[in-house]
N, C-alpha and C positions, 0 to 999 in steps of 0.2 A: 782861714788857718782849719776852720772846722770843717769845712768843705772838701779842704786837700785829704784831712784826716777820712773822712767819710770814702771819699773815692779809692785812698789805697787799703783803709778795712774791708770795701768792696773786693778789691784785687788780690787781697791776703786773702780773704774767705774761698775764692773761685780756685785760688793756687791752691790751697790747703786741701783742697776737695777730694774725696776718696774714690773719684772715679779713674777706672783701669785705663782709659785710652787715650791718657794726658803721654806728652813724649818722653817724660823723667817720671818714673815712680819710685821711687827706695823703698824697698822690702828686704831686709837683713834676714839672713837665713836664721838666728835668732827669734828674730821677732814671726816668721812665719812658725817654727817650732813652739814658739810660746801659744801661739793663737789656735793651733794644734792642742794643745793640752788644756788650752784655758774651756775650749768646746767640749771635750772631754769630762773634764769637771763641771761645765754646765751643765749637763745631759744627766750625773749624776747628782748635784747640786737640784734640778727639778726634780728630780724622782725622791728626793728626801723632803724636799719643800710641798708636795702632795699627802706625804704621812702627817703632816704639822697640823693642829689645830688653827682655825682661821685666825686667832691671835697671834699666834707664832708667825704664823706663814707671813699676816702682814708687817709683823716687827722686822723680817727678815726681806722683804720686797722691797720696805721702805729704807734697811740700811744699805741695801744692793743699788738702791737706787742713786742714794747718798754716797755711795764708794763711786758708782760709778762716773755720777758729775763730777768727782773731786778729780777722779782721771782725767778725766775730757778737759777741766781747767787747766792741769797739770799739762795737759799734753799742748793745750794752745800755747800758753808760755815758752815751753819749751821750743816752739814753732817758731812763735812772733821771736824770742831770742835768738836765733838761728838768721832771721830775717834784721834783726839788727846787727847782729856781730857781720854780717855780708854787708850792711850796710857801710857800717865801720873799715871793714878792710878795703872795698874802694874808696871810701873816701883816704886813707892813709895810703892808699896807691894813686893817689891823684884823678881817678878814673870819675870821681863825685867829689867835686870841690868842695870845701867846708863852706856851709854858709849856715846863717840862721836860721833856714828855712830845712835845711837836714835835722840842726838840732830840736829845733818844735817838733818836726814830726817824731827823733827819736826817744822825745819827753813823752808824747802823746801814747806812744806803742809800749814804752815802758813801764806807765802807768799799773 
């Protein structure tokens, strides 16, 4: 089972990549707008950071690293939840047959 999970994990990570040459890439208008706004704020933040003492600068950089990491992990959870939902939809439609293996995979992914 561990081998199956490792393979699925690799497939999920490949599917989740940020490559733009994928056949299907979802980029909502809201997400694009939010990203542009973030880039503007990032420039202002970097300018502000340059004016800070080394102690304050280090504190703010560490904080932002923690925020970025937490957001990345939240994004991962949302992505995996979508995969789990998709599997459950396929299972409900009878396309993927209910089996112990599917439940084991879902349990592993949902940890």
